[in-house]
PDB file of N, CA, C and O in Angstrom:
ATOM      1  N   MET A   1      93.850 -33.529 -39.501  1.00  0.00           N
ATOM      2  CA  MET A   1      92.403 -33.391 -39.521  1.00  0.00           C
ATOM      3  C   MET A   1      92.047 -31.964 -39.936  1.00  0.00           C
ATOM      4  O   MET A   1      92.770 -31.014 -39.636  1.00  0.00           O
ATOM      5  N   ASN A   2      90.960 -31.841 -40.606  1.00  0.00           N
ATOM      6  CA  ASN A   2      90.489 -30.553 -41.090  1.00  0.00           C
ATOM      7  C   ASN A   2      89.973 -29.709 -39.918  1.00  0.00           C
ATOM      8  O   ASN A   2      89.212 -30.200 -39.084  1.00  0.00           O
ATOM      9  N   ALA A   3      90.383 -28.460 -39.859  1.00  0.00           N
ATOM     10  CA  ALA A   3      89.981 -27.575 -38.759  1.00  0.00           C
ATOM     11  C   ALA A   3      88.477 -27.341 -38.767  1.00  0.00           C
ATOM     12  O   ALA A   3      87.878 -27.174 -37.704  1.00  0.00           O
ATOM     13  N   GLU A   4      87.859 -27.327 -39.934  1.00  0.00           N
ATOM     14  CA  GLU A   4      86.406 -27.120 -40.002  1.00  0.00           C
ATOM     15  C   GLU A   4      85.641 -28.259 -39.352  1.00  0.00           C
ATOM     16  O   GLU A   4      84.610 -28.036 -38.718  1.00  0.00           O
ATOM     17  N   LEU A   5      86.144 -29.487 -39.506  1.00  0.00           N
ATOM     18  CA  LEU A   5      85.496 -30.629 -38.860  1.00  0.00           C
ATOM     19  C   LEU A   5      85.623 -30.552 -37.345  1.00  0.00           C
ATOM     20  O   LEU A   5      84.693 -30.909 -36.623  1.00  0.00           O
ATOM     21  N   ILE A   6      86.757 -30.093 -36.867  1.00  0.00           N
ATOM     22  CA  ILE A   6      86.949 -29.947 -35.422  1.00  0.00           C
ATOM     23  C   ILE A   6      85.989 -28.899 -34.866  1.00  0.00           C
ATOM     24  O   ILE A   6      85.358 -29.117 -33.832  1.00  0.00           O
ATOM     25  N   TYR A   7      85.879 -27.759 -35.554  1.00  0.00           N
ATOM     26  CA  TYR A   7      84.961 -26.708 -35.105  1.00  0.00           C
ATOM     27  C   TYR A   7      83.515 -27.177 -35.159  1.00  0.00           C
ATOM     28  O   TYR A   7      82.718 -26.855 -34.278  1.00  0.00           O
ATOM     29  N   LEU A   8      83.181 -27.939 -36.194  1.00  0.00           N
ATOM     30  CA  LEU A   8      81.825 -28.485 -36.293  1.00  0.00           C
ATOM     31  C   LEU A   8      81.545 -29.450 -35.154  1.00  0.00           C
ATOM     32  O   LEU A   8      80.456 -29.427 -34.581  1.00  0.00           O
ATOM     33  N   GLY A   9      82.501 -30.291 -34.821  1.00  0.00           N
ATOM     34  CA  GLY A   9      82.340 -31.228 -33.709  1.00  0.00           C
ATOM     35  C   GLY A   9      82.152 -30.511 -32.388  1.00  0.00           C
ATOM     36  O   GLY A   9      81.300 -30.892 -31.584  1.00  0.00           O
ATOM     37  N   ILE A  10      82.944 -29.474 -32.161  1.00  0.00           N
ATOM     38  CA  ILE A  10      82.814 -28.693 -30.929  1.00  0.00           C
ATOM     39  C   ILE A  10      81.459 -28.009 -30.876  1.00  0.00           C
ATOM     40  O   ILE A  10      80.801 -27.995 -29.836  1.00  0.00           O
ATOM     41  N   PHE A  11      81.047 -27.443 -32.001  1.00  0.00           N
ATOM     42  CA  PHE A  11      79.744 -26.771 -32.069  1.00  0.00           C
ATOM     43  C   PHE A  11      78.609 -27.752 -31.778  1.00  0.00           C
ATOM     44  O   PHE A  11      77.713 -27.451 -30.989  1.00  0.00           O
ATOM     45  N   LEU A  12      78.645 -28.919 -32.413  1.00  0.00           N
ATOM     46  CA  LEU A  12      77.595 -29.916 -32.171  1.00  0.00           C
ATOM     47  C   LEU A  12      77.589 -30.394 -30.727  1.00  0.00           C
ATOM     48  O   LEU A  12      76.525 -30.594 -30.142  1.00  0.00           O
ATOM     49  N   PHE A  13      78.766 -30.576 -30.153  1.00  0.00           N
ATOM     50  CA  PHE A  13      78.845 -30.975 -28.752  1.00  0.00           C
ATOM     51  C   PHE A  13      78.214 -29.930 -27.841  1.00  0.00           C
ATOM     52  O   PHE A  13      77.466 -30.270 -26.925  1.00  0.00           O
ATOM     53  N   LEU A  14      78.513 -28.668 -28.093  1.00  0.00           N
ATOM     54  CA  LEU A  14      77.950 -27.602 -27.256  1.00  0.00           C
ATOM     55  C   LEU A  14      76.440 -27.495 -27.418  1.00  0.00           C
ATOM     56  O   LEU A  14      75.723 -27.315 -26.434  1.00  0.00           O
ATOM     57  N   VAL A  15      75.955 -27.605 -28.644  1.00  0.00           N
ATOM     58  CA  VAL A  15      74.515 -27.516 -28.882  1.00  0.00           C
ATOM     59  C   VAL A  15      73.790 -28.689 -28.234  1.00  0.00           C
ATOM     60  O   VAL A  15      72.762 -28.496 -27.585  1.00  0.00           O
ATOM     61  N   LEU A  16      74.311 -29.896 -28.402  1.00  0.00           N
ATOM     62  CA  LEU A  16      73.660 -31.061 -27.808  1.00  0.00           C
ATOM     63  C   LEU A  16      73.736 -31.045 -26.285  1.00  0.00           C
ATOM     64  O   LEU A  16      72.798 -31.480 -25.617  1.00  0.00           O
ATOM     65  N   SER A  17      74.836 -30.550 -25.730  1.00  0.00           N
ATOM     66  CA  SER A  17      74.942 -30.419 -24.269  1.00  0.00           C
ATOM     67  C   SER A  17      73.910 -29.433 -23.744  1.00  0.00           C
ATOM     68  O   SER A  17      73.241 -29.695 -22.744  1.00  0.00           O
ATOM     69  N   TRP A  18      73.783 -28.293 -24.428  1.00  0.00           N
ATOM     70  CA  TRP A  18      72.798 -27.304 -24.025  1.00  0.00           C
ATOM     71  C   TRP A  18      71.393 -27.886 -24.100  1.00  0.00           C
ATOM     72  O   TRP A  18      70.592 -27.678 -23.190  1.00  0.00           O
ATOM     73  N   LEU A  19      71.085 -28.604 -25.158  1.00  0.00           N
ATOM     74  CA  LEU A  19      69.770 -29.209 -25.323  1.00  0.00           C
ATOM     75  C   LEU A  19      69.485 -30.223 -24.217  1.00  0.00           C
ATOM     76  O   LEU A  19      68.378 -30.268 -23.681  1.00  0.00           O
ATOM     77  N   PHE A  20      70.478 -31.027 -23.880  1.00  0.00           N
ATOM     78  CA  PHE A  20      70.324 -32.017 -22.815  1.00  0.00           C
ATOM     79  C   PHE A  20      70.000 -31.347 -21.477  1.00  0.00           C
ATOM     80  O   PHE A  20      69.068 -31.760 -20.787  1.00  0.00           O
ATOM     81  N   PHE A  21      70.760 -30.324 -21.113  1.00  0.00           N
ATOM     82  CA  PHE A  21      70.512 -29.639 -19.846  1.00  0.00           C
ATOM     83  C   PHE A  21      69.208 -28.847 -19.864  1.00  0.00           C
ATOM     84  O   PHE A  21      68.540 -28.735 -18.836  1.00  0.00           O
ATOM     85  N   ALA A  22      68.842 -28.305 -21.006  1.00  0.00           N
ATOM     86  CA  ALA A  22      67.567 -27.593 -21.112  1.00  0.00           C
ATOM     87  C   ALA A  22      66.400 -28.553 -20.909  1.00  0.00           C
ATOM     88  O   ALA A  22      65.418 -28.196 -20.258  1.00  0.00           O
ATOM     89  N   LEU A  23      66.490 -29.759 -21.451  1.00  0.00           N
ATOM     90  CA  LEU A  23      65.422 -30.745 -21.258  1.00  0.00           C
ATOM     91  C   LEU A  23      65.340 -31.211 -19.807  1.00  0.00           C
ATOM     92  O   LEU A  23      64.246 -31.428 -19.285  1.00  0.00           O
ATOM     93  N   ILE A  24      66.474 -31.363 -19.164  1.00  0.00           N
ATOM     94  CA  ILE A  24      66.463 -31.735 -17.743  1.00  0.00           C
ATOM     95  C   ILE A  24      65.771 -30.646 -16.927  1.00  0.00           C
ATOM     96  O   ILE A  24      64.934 -30.946 -16.075  1.00  0.00           O
ATOM     97  N   ILE A  25      66.111 -29.394 -17.180  1.00  0.00           N
ATOM     98  CA  ILE A  25      65.485 -28.295 -16.455  1.00  0.00           C
ATOM     99  C   ILE A  25      63.994 -28.238 -16.751  1.00  0.00           C
ATOM    100  O   ILE A  25      63.188 -27.997 -15.851  1.00  0.00           O
ATOM    101  N   TYR A  26      63.624 -28.457 -18.009  1.00  0.00           N
ATOM    102  CA  TYR A  26      62.217 -28.402 -18.405  1.00  0.00           C
ATOM    103  C   TYR A  26      61.391 -29.451 -17.674  1.00  0.00           C
ATOM    104  O   TYR A  26      60.242 -29.190 -17.316  1.00  0.00           O
ATOM    105  N   PHE A  27      61.963 -30.645 -17.445  1.00  0.00           N
ATOM    106  CA  PHE A  27      61.218 -31.734 -16.827  1.00  0.00           C
ATOM    107  C   PHE A  27      61.422 -31.837 -15.318  1.00  0.00           C
ATOM    108  O   PHE A  27      61.049 -32.849 -14.725  1.00  0.00           O
ATOM    109  N   ILE A  28      61.998 -30.830 -14.685  1.00  0.00           N
ATOM    110  CA  ILE A  28      62.184 -30.848 -13.227  1.00  0.00           C
ATOM    111  C   ILE A  28      60.859 -31.035 -12.477  1.00  0.00           C
ATOM    112  O   ILE A  28      60.838 -31.806 -11.517  1.00  0.00           O
ATOM    113  N   PRO A  29      59.746 -30.376 -12.856  1.00  0.00           N
ATOM    114  CA  PRO A  29      58.504 -30.620 -12.118  1.00  0.00           C
ATOM    115  C   PRO A  29      58.058 -32.088 -12.152  1.00  0.00           C
ATOM    116  O   PRO A  29      57.550 -32.603 -11.156  1.00  0.00           O
ATOM    117  N   ILE A  30      58.244 -32.753 -13.276  1.00  0.00           N
ATOM    118  CA  ILE A  30      57.883 -34.171 -13.378  1.00  0.00           C
ATOM    119  C   ILE A  30      58.800 -35.010 -12.502  1.00  0.00           C
ATOM    120  O   ILE A  30      58.339 -35.925 -11.820  1.00  0.00           O
ATOM    121  N   ILE A  31      60.079 -34.712 -12.514  1.00  0.00           N
ATOM    122  CA  ILE A  31      61.032 -35.461 -11.697  1.00  0.00           C
ATOM    123  C   ILE A  31      60.727 -35.283 -10.215  1.00  0.00           C
ATOM    124  O   ILE A  31      60.745 -36.249  -9.453  1.00  0.00           O
ATOM    125  N   VAL A  32      60.450 -34.056  -9.811  1.00  0.00           N
ATOM    126  CA  VAL A  32      60.131 -33.779  -8.400  1.00  0.00           C
ATOM    127  C   VAL A  32      58.843 -34.501  -8.002  1.00  0.00           C
ATOM    128  O   VAL A  32      58.780 -35.112  -6.936  1.00  0.00           O
ATOM    129  N   GLY A  33      57.828 -34.433  -8.846  1.00  0.00           N
ATOM    130  CA  GLY A  33      56.574 -35.123  -8.544  1.00  0.00           C
ATOM    131  C   GLY A  33      56.746 -36.626  -8.451  1.00  0.00           C
ATOM    132  O   GLY A  33      56.131 -37.272  -7.602  1.00  0.00           O
ATOM    133  N   TYR A  34      57.571 -37.184  -9.310  1.00  0.00           N
ATOM    134  CA  TYR A  34      57.815 -38.631  -9.281  1.00  0.00           C
ATOM    135  C   TYR A  34      58.571 -39.038  -8.018  1.00  0.00           C
ATOM    136  O   TYR A  34      58.214 -40.022  -7.370  1.00  0.00           O
ATOM    137  N   VAL A  35      59.602 -38.291  -7.672  1.00  0.00           N
ATOM    138  CA  VAL A  35      60.404 -38.616  -6.488  1.00  0.00           C
ATOM    139  C   VAL A  35      59.563 -38.483  -5.221  1.00  0.00           C
ATOM    140  O   VAL A  35      59.702 -39.279  -4.293  1.00  0.00           O
ATOM    141  N   ARG A  36      58.695 -37.479  -5.184  1.00  0.00           N
ATOM    142  CA  ARG A  36      57.876 -37.257  -3.992  1.00  0.00           C
ATOM    143  C   ARG A  36      56.606 -38.104  -3.988  1.00  0.00           C
ATOM    144  O   ARG A  36      55.826 -38.028  -3.038  1.00  0.00           O
ATOM    145  N   LYS A  37      56.376 -38.919  -5.039  1.00  0.00           N
ATOM    146  CA  LYS A  37      55.192 -39.779  -5.171  1.00  0.00           C
ATOM    147  C   LYS A  37      53.915 -38.949  -5.051  1.00  0.00           C
ATOM    148  O   LYS A  37      53.048 -39.231  -4.224  1.00  0.00           O
ATOM    149  N   HIS A  38      53.818 -37.927  -5.887  1.00  0.00           N
ATOM    150  CA  HIS A  38      52.687 -37.007  -5.843  1.00  0.00           C
ATOM    151  C   HIS A  38      51.420 -37.704  -6.338  1.00  0.00           C
ATOM    152  O   HIS A  38      51.470 -38.507  -7.270  1.00  0.00           O
ATOM    153  N   ASN A  39      50.289 -37.394  -5.714  1.00  0.00           N
ATOM    154  CA  ASN A  39      49.013 -37.998  -6.105  1.00  0.00           C
ATOM    155  C   ASN A  39      48.566 -37.562  -7.494  1.00  0.00           C
ATOM    156  O   ASN A  39      47.881 -38.322  -8.179  1.00  0.00           O
ATOM    157  N   ASN A  40      48.929 -36.381  -7.922  1.00  0.00           N
ATOM    158  CA  ASN A  40      48.501 -35.846  -9.224  1.00  0.00           C
ATOM    159  C   ASN A  40      49.656 -35.819 -10.219  1.00  0.00           C
ATOM    160  O   ASN A  40      49.809 -34.844 -10.954  1.00  0.00           O
ATOM    161  N   LEU A  41      50.460 -36.860 -10.256  1.00  0.00           N
ATOM    162  CA  LEU A  41      51.626 -36.870 -11.119  1.00  0.00           C
ATOM    163  C   LEU A  41      51.240 -36.780 -12.593  1.00  0.00           C
ATOM    164  O   LEU A  41      51.918 -36.091 -13.355  1.00  0.00           O
ATOM    165  N   LEU A  42      50.186 -37.447 -13.010  1.00  0.00           N
ATOM    166  CA  LEU A  42      49.772 -37.383 -14.414  1.00  0.00           C
ATOM    167  C   LEU A  42      49.391 -35.955 -14.803  1.00  0.00           C
ATOM    168  O   LEU A  42      49.763 -35.488 -15.880  1.00  0.00           O
ATOM    169  N   ALA A  43      48.663 -35.268 -13.947  1.00  0.00           N
ATOM    170  CA  ALA A  43      48.274 -33.891 -14.239  1.00  0.00           C
ATOM    171  C   ALA A  43      49.497 -32.969 -14.276  1.00  0.00           C
ATOM    172  O   ALA A  43      49.558 -32.051 -15.094  1.00  0.00           O
ATOM    173  N   ILE A  44      50.456 -33.209 -13.403  1.00  0.00           N
ATOM    174  CA  ILE A  44      51.687 -32.419 -13.410  1.00  0.00           C
ATOM    175  C   ILE A  44      52.455 -32.672 -14.705  1.00  0.00           C
ATOM    176  O   ILE A  44      53.004 -31.743 -15.298  1.00  0.00           O
ATOM    177  N   CYS A  45      52.492 -33.916 -15.135  1.00  0.00           N
ATOM    178  CA  CYS A  45      53.162 -34.244 -16.404  1.00  0.00           C
ATOM    179  C   CYS A  45      52.494 -33.532 -17.572  1.00  0.00           C
ATOM    180  O   CYS A  45      53.173 -32.938 -18.410  1.00  0.00           O
ATOM    181  N   LEU A  46      51.185 -33.587 -17.630  1.00  0.00           N
ATOM    182  CA  LEU A  46      50.462 -32.949 -18.728  1.00  0.00           C
ATOM    183  C   LEU A  46      50.642 -31.434 -18.705  1.00  0.00           C
ATOM    184  O   LEU A  46      50.821 -30.805 -19.748  1.00  0.00           O
ATOM    185  N   MET A  47      50.595 -30.861 -17.521  1.00  0.00           N
ATOM    186  CA  MET A  47      50.769 -29.412 -17.406  1.00  0.00           C
ATOM    187  C   MET A  47      52.175 -29.007 -17.847  1.00  0.00           C
ATOM    188  O   MET A  47      52.346 -28.010 -18.549  1.00  0.00           O
ATOM    189  N   THR A  48      53.173 -29.778 -17.434  1.00  0.00           N
ATOM    190  CA  THR A  48      54.545 -29.466 -17.811  1.00  0.00           C
ATOM    191  C   THR A  48      54.743 -29.593 -19.315  1.00  0.00           C
ATOM    192  O   THR A  48      55.390 -28.746 -19.930  1.00  0.00           O
ATOM    193  N   ILE A  49      54.194 -30.637 -19.904  1.00  0.00           N
ATOM    194  CA  ILE A  49      54.393 -30.867 -21.338  1.00  0.00           C
ATOM    195  C   ILE A  49      53.681 -29.821 -22.181  1.00  0.00           C
ATOM    196  O   ILE A  49      54.247 -29.318 -23.151  1.00  0.00           O
ATOM    197  N   PHE A  50      52.437 -29.487 -21.819  1.00  0.00           N
ATOM    198  CA  PHE A  50      51.647 -28.627 -22.691  1.00  0.00           C
ATOM    199  C   PHE A  50      51.784 -27.132 -22.419  1.00  0.00           C
ATOM    200  O   PHE A  50      51.732 -26.340 -23.361  1.00  0.00           O
ATOM    201  N   ILE A  51      51.957 -26.721 -21.170  1.00  0.00           N
ATOM    202  CA  ILE A  51      52.118 -25.282 -20.920  1.00  0.00           C
ATOM    203  C   ILE A  51      53.386 -24.970 -20.134  1.00  0.00           C
ATOM    204  O   ILE A  51      53.563 -23.850 -19.656  1.00  0.00           O
ATOM    205  N   GLY A  52      54.256 -25.945 -20.004  1.00  0.00           N
ATOM    206  CA  GLY A  52      55.526 -25.712 -19.321  1.00  0.00           C
ATOM    207  C   GLY A  52      56.481 -24.844 -20.104  1.00  0.00           C
ATOM    208  O   GLY A  52      57.445 -24.324 -19.542  1.00  0.00           O
ATOM    209  N   TRP A  53      56.232 -24.674 -21.403  1.00  0.00           N
ATOM    210  CA  TRP A  53      57.112 -23.828 -22.224  1.00  0.00           C
ATOM    211  C   TRP A  53      56.989 -22.358 -21.838  1.00  0.00           C
ATOM    212  O   TRP A  53      57.880 -21.558 -22.123  1.00  0.00           O
ATOM    213  N   THR A  54      55.877 -22.004 -21.188  1.00  0.00           N
ATOM    214  CA  THR A  54      55.790 -20.656 -20.631  1.00  0.00           C
ATOM    215  C   THR A  54      56.407 -20.712 -19.238  1.00  0.00           C
ATOM    216  O   THR A  54      56.298 -21.731 -18.555  1.00  0.00           O
ATOM    217  N   PHE A  55      57.031 -19.668 -18.823  1.00  0.00           N
ATOM    218  CA  PHE A  55      57.663 -19.682 -17.508  1.00  0.00           C
ATOM    219  C   PHE A  55      56.639 -19.898 -16.403  1.00  0.00           C
ATOM    220  O   PHE A  55      56.895 -20.637 -15.452  1.00  0.00           O
ATOM    221  N   PHE A  56      55.473 -19.252 -16.525  1.00  0.00           N
ATOM    222  CA  PHE A  56      54.468 -19.357 -15.466  1.00  0.00           C
ATOM    223  C   PHE A  56      53.847 -20.745 -15.413  1.00  0.00           C
ATOM    224  O   PHE A  56      53.523 -21.230 -14.329  1.00  0.00           O
ATOM    225  N   GLY A  57      53.675 -21.391 -16.556  1.00  0.00           N
ATOM    226  CA  GLY A  57      53.179 -22.769 -16.563  1.00  0.00           C
ATOM    227  C   GLY A  57      54.174 -23.713 -15.925  1.00  0.00           C
ATOM    228  O   GLY A  57      53.793 -24.604 -15.167  1.00  0.00           O
ATOM    229  N   TRP A  58      55.458 -23.521 -16.230  1.00  0.00           N
ATOM    230  CA  TRP A  58      56.503 -24.352 -15.633  1.00  0.00           C
ATOM    231  C   TRP A  58      56.577 -24.130 -14.130  1.00  0.00           C
ATOM    232  O   TRP A  58      56.697 -25.085 -13.362  1.00  0.00           O
ATOM    233  N   LEU A  59      56.504 -22.866 -13.709  1.00  0.00           N
ATOM    234  CA  LEU A  59      56.572 -22.536 -12.293  1.00  0.00           C
ATOM    235  C   LEU A  59      55.362 -23.098 -11.543  1.00  0.00           C
ATOM    236  O   LEU A  59      55.503 -23.601 -10.429  1.00  0.00           O
ATOM    237  N   ALA A  60      54.182 -23.014 -12.146  1.00  0.00           N
ATOM    238  CA  ALA A  60      52.981 -23.563 -11.510  1.00  0.00           C
ATOM    239  C   ALA A  60      53.100 -25.074 -11.356  1.00  0.00           C
ATOM    240  O   ALA A  60      52.726 -25.622 -10.319  1.00  0.00           O
ATOM    241  N   ALA A  61      53.615 -25.750 -12.373  1.00  0.00           N
ATOM    242  CA  ALA A  61      53.795 -27.200 -12.283  1.00  0.00           C
ATOM    243  C   ALA A  61      54.805 -27.558 -11.209  1.00  0.00           C
ATOM    244  O   ALA A  61      54.620 -28.532 -10.480  1.00  0.00           O
ATOM    245  N   LEU A  62      55.871 -26.776 -11.108  1.00  0.00           N
ATOM    246  CA  LEU A  62      56.878 -27.036 -10.074  1.00  0.00           C
ATOM    247  C   LEU A  62      56.304 -26.827  -8.680  1.00  0.00           C
ATOM    248  O   LEU A  62      56.531 -27.643  -7.787  1.00  0.00           O
ATOM    249  N   LEU A  63      55.568 -25.747  -8.486  1.00  0.00           N
ATOM    250  CA  LEU A  63      54.967 -25.499  -7.172  1.00  0.00           C
ATOM    251  C   LEU A  63      53.935 -26.561  -6.832  1.00  0.00           C
ATOM    252  O   LEU A  63      53.814 -26.962  -5.674  1.00  0.00           O
ATOM    253  N   TRP A  64      53.195 -27.018  -7.827  1.00  0.00           N
ATOM    254  CA  TRP A  64      52.223 -28.092  -7.609  1.00  0.00           C
ATOM    255  C   TRP A  64      52.946 -29.381  -7.212  1.00  0.00           C
ATOM    256  O   TRP A  64      52.487 -30.104  -6.327  1.00  0.00           O
ATOM    257  N   ALA A  65      54.058 -29.664  -7.854  1.00  0.00           N
ATOM    258  CA  ALA A  65      54.819 -30.870  -7.523  1.00  0.00           C
ATOM    259  C   ALA A  65      55.429 -30.782  -6.132  1.00  0.00           C
ATOM    260  O   ALA A  65      55.680 -31.806  -5.497  1.00  0.00           O
ATOM    261  N   LEU A  66      55.670 -29.570  -5.657  1.00  0.00           N
ATOM    262  CA  LEU A  66      56.289 -29.399  -4.342  1.00  0.00           C
ATOM    263  C   LEU A  66      55.281 -29.349  -3.193  1.00  0.00           C
ATOM    264  O   LEU A  66      55.680 -29.362  -2.029  1.00  0.00           O
ATOM    265  N   ASN A  67      53.973 -29.292  -3.501  1.00  0.00           N
ATOM    266  CA  ASN A  67      53.020 -29.221  -2.396  1.00  0.00           C
ATOM    267  C   ASN A  67      52.919 -30.561  -1.678  1.00  0.00           C
ATOM    268  O   ASN A  67      53.524 -31.539  -2.118  1.00  0.00           O
ATOM    269  N   SER A  68      52.181 -30.625  -0.601  1.00  0.00           N
ATOM    270  CA  SER A  68      52.205 -31.792   0.283  1.00  0.00           C
ATOM    271  C   SER A  68      51.181 -32.864  -0.078  1.00  0.00           C
ATOM    272  O   SER A  68      50.873 -33.709   0.762  1.00  0.00           O
ATOM    273  N   ASP A  69      50.654 -32.861  -1.272  1.00  0.00           N
ATOM    274  CA  ASP A  69      49.661 -33.865  -1.680  1.00  0.00           C
ATOM    275  C   ASP A  69      50.364 -35.110  -2.211  1.00  0.00           C
ATOM    276  O   ASP A  69      50.278 -35.433  -3.396  1.00  0.00           O
ATOM    277  N   THR A  70      51.065 -35.804  -1.306  1.00  0.00           N
ATOM    278  CA  THR A  70      51.829 -36.989  -1.696  1.00  0.00           C
ATOM    279  C   THR A  70      51.257 -38.225  -1.031  1.00  0.00           C
ATOM    280  O   THR A  70      50.517 -38.140  -0.051  1.00  0.00           O
ATOM    281  N   LYS A  71      51.613 -39.373  -1.581  1.00  0.00           N
ATOM    282  CA  LYS A  71      51.165 -40.650  -1.022  1.00  0.00           C
ATOM    283  C   LYS A  71      51.981 -40.966   0.226  1.00  0.00           C
ATOM    284  O   LYS A  71      53.194 -40.762   0.260  1.00  0.00           O
ATOM    285  N   ASP A  72      51.298 -41.466   1.243  1.00  0.00           N
ATOM    286  CA  ASP A  72      52.003 -41.888   2.451  1.00  0.00           C
ATOM    287  C   ASP A  72      52.735 -43.191   2.186  1.00  0.00           C
ATOM    288  O   ASP A  72      52.362 -43.952   1.293  1.00  0.00           O
ATOM    289  N   ASP A  73      53.772 -43.445   2.960  1.00  0.00           N
ATOM    290  CA  ASP A  73      54.500 -44.694   2.809  1.00  0.00           C
ATOM    291  C   ASP A  73      53.653 -45.901   3.173  1.00  0.00           C
ATOM    292  O   ASP A  73      53.906 -46.999   2.678  1.00  0.00           O
ATOM    293  N   ASN A  74      52.648 -45.722   4.031  1.00  0.00           N
ATOM    294  CA  ASN A  74      51.808 -46.823   4.483  1.00  0.00           C
ATOM    295  C   ASN A  74      50.656 -47.111   3.539  1.00  0.00           C
ATOM    296  O   ASN A  74      49.944 -48.095   3.740  1.00  0.00           O
ATOM    297  N   GLU A  75      50.445 -46.298   2.524  1.00  0.00           N
ATOM    298  CA  GLU A  75      49.284 -46.434   1.635  1.00  0.00           C
ATOM    299  C   GLU A  75      49.472 -47.444   0.531  1.00  0.00           C
ATOM    300  O   GLU A  75      48.495 -47.744  -0.155  1.00  0.00           O
ATOM    301  N   ASP A  76      50.634 -47.986   0.307  1.00  0.00           N
ATOM    302  CA  ASP A  76      50.905 -48.884  -0.821  1.00  0.00           C
ATOM    303  C   ASP A  76      49.830 -49.892  -0.914  1.00  0.00           C
ATOM    304  O   ASP A  76      49.861 -50.748  -1.797  1.00  0.00           O
TER     305      ASP A  76
END
């Protein structure tokens, strides 16, 4: 096998792995809000998508997802 193809494969694997983990980290506020059944999940999603690329927007969305404004188990 050609060494250049092996290096290209390794490079693509590393880039795609990094992209996958970066997207998981980027969407942590949405995941936290969903797991906690947050009342404002749509707003948290929109905030994360549109201003989450800034650190402060992402941090604000995460803190919002972590606050206690969640649905009770009895409210279904």
